[in-house]
N, C-alpha and C positions, 0 to 999 in steps of 0.2 A: 420726519413723521411718516413719510411714505415708506422709508426703509423699514421702520418698525411694523407698519401695516403689512408689508411684503413678507416679513419674517413670521408674523403671527398668522396671516391668512394668505398664503401664496396662491391658493386656488381662485381668489378673486381678481387676480391679475392675468393678463394675456401673456403668452410666451414672449412677444415682442417687448412688452413693458418690463418683464423680469430680466430679459436680456439687456435692455437699456440700463436698468438699475445696476446690474452686475458689471457692466462696462464702465460705470461712473466710479472713479477712484474714491470720491468723497463718500458715496453710499457704502462702498465696500469697507472703508475705514470705520464708518459709524456702525455697521453690522458687526465688525470685529470687536469694537469697544463694548457693544451690547452683550455679545457672547462672552467676552472676558468678564464683564460684570456679573453675569448670571453664574458663571463658573466660580468666581470668587465668593459670591453669596452662598452657593451650594456647599462649598468647602467650609465656609465659616459655620454654617448651621448643621453640618453633617456630624454625626456622633464619632467620637474617636474610636478607632478600631481596638478591639480587645486582643492585645499582642499574644497573651498566653493561649487564648482559645484558638487563634489563628495558627500558632506554633503547633499545638496539639493536632489540629486538622491537617497541617502539612506533614507531620510525622506519620499520621495514619495513612495518608495518601502515599507517602514515600515507602512505607513498609509494604503496602499493597502492591506498589509498582515493583519493588525488589522481589517480592514473592512471585508475582506473575512472570518476571524475567527468569527466575530460577525454574519455574515450571516450563516456560518456553524453551529454556536451554535443555531441560530433561527431555522434552518432547522432540527437540531437534536431535538429541543424542539417540533417542529411540528410532527416529526416522533414518538416521545414518546407519545405525546398526542393522535395521531391517533391510536397507538398500545393500549393505555389504553382504548380508546373508543371501539375498536374492542373487547378487552378482557371483558369489562363490558357488551357489547351486547351479547357476547357468554355466559357469566355467567347468564344473565337474561333469555336467550333462554333455557339454560340447566335447570335452576330452574323452568321455566314454564312447560317444558316438563316433568320434574321430578314430578311436582304436578299433571299433567294430567295422567302420568303413575301410580301414586299412586292410583288415583281413578279407573283407569282401572284394577289395580292389585286387588283392593277390589272387583270389578265386577267379575274378573277372579276367585277369591276365592269363591265367591257366586256361580258362574257357576259350579266350580268343586264340590261344596258341593251338587249341585242338582243331581238328580239320572240319568242324561242324560249320556249315554254311546255311544261312536261312534260305528257305524256299518259299514259294507261294503257299504251299500246303501247311507250312509251320506257322504262318501268320494268321491269327484268328479273325 
């Protein structure tokens, strides 16, 4: 009887009393029997599921999931395409700058080879 009371109104018991009941194997067995009985009664009086309606609901959810996956894959393809476009643009920019720097480096070598030496007057 105490087990049933503890299940119905656990707030009326102290922590020590609940701990004592949970450590008693007989009380735990009684609680399991009560819960199994409640579950069996709930199953017995529960309405039978409408299989056709559930199947239609599943098909709708499944179609929505497949559609969202397709859109996700299209979005991913767009992101990859945009990333490749940015990478190609950066590569072209780098190569054009490299070509320009090559000509400047040749000019710089020519400038170094000239006899011009910096003086204090030439430094701003």
